[in-house]
Each structure stands twice: as C-alpha cells, then as structure tokens.
C-alpha positions, 0 to 999 in steps of 0.5 A: 278548932284550938287543937286543929289550930295548934296542929297546923302551927306545928307542921307548919313550923316544919316548913312542909306542905301539908294536905288536910282532906275533908268531905264537902259540906254545903256550909263555909268551914271554919277550917277554910279560914285558917288554911293558906288553899282550898281545893275542890274535888267534884265529879259531873255528869255530861252528856252521860260521862263522869267528868272529874274536875278540880277547882281552886276556891282559895290560894292565900299570897298568889295569883291562881287559876280560877277556871274549873279543870277536869283531871285524872287519876292515873298510875303517875298520880293525878293528871290536871288538864290545865288547857280544858275547862269546864265552864263552857260546857255550862 
C-alpha cells in the first residue's frame, strides 16, 4: 500500500490524469479510498442481449451522474450514451 501511495503522489506531482485499472472484487478495496474517482465497467444481460454499462461510484470534488449508462467500444474509442439509463430496465 505504501508503494501505491508513493506512486500516486509522484504521478500527481506531474499534474496528469492517470487511470488505475483493477479487476472487480465484491469487497471495497483500499485503492478506492486513496484515488479521486472510481468507475465501474460492467456487462449486463438484458432480454438476451449483452449490454456494456459504466457507472461512476466516486468522483471527489465534483458533482457527477449517478446513473448506470450504456457504452460501446468503437473505432473512435469509448462512447457513453448519456441520454440512456439502464436503471429503468431493472
């Protein structure tokens, strides 16, 4: 954990945006406490189709959209459909 905190402090000194990726584990991980934002990428099966969705769990210092939004990976990158919500399907 000390190494991770040192790494994040060093990266922060460069005033960069950094993505730290990890696999989803049901328990809250210590990393979630020390980072500024936490995004979850999920897959849901809805009516026989697989839907990819993103949810912002935490974004320190700013307001954010708390809805689960569908996204697609395209040739132009990740596209989030911010006018659609998966919460109405559950």
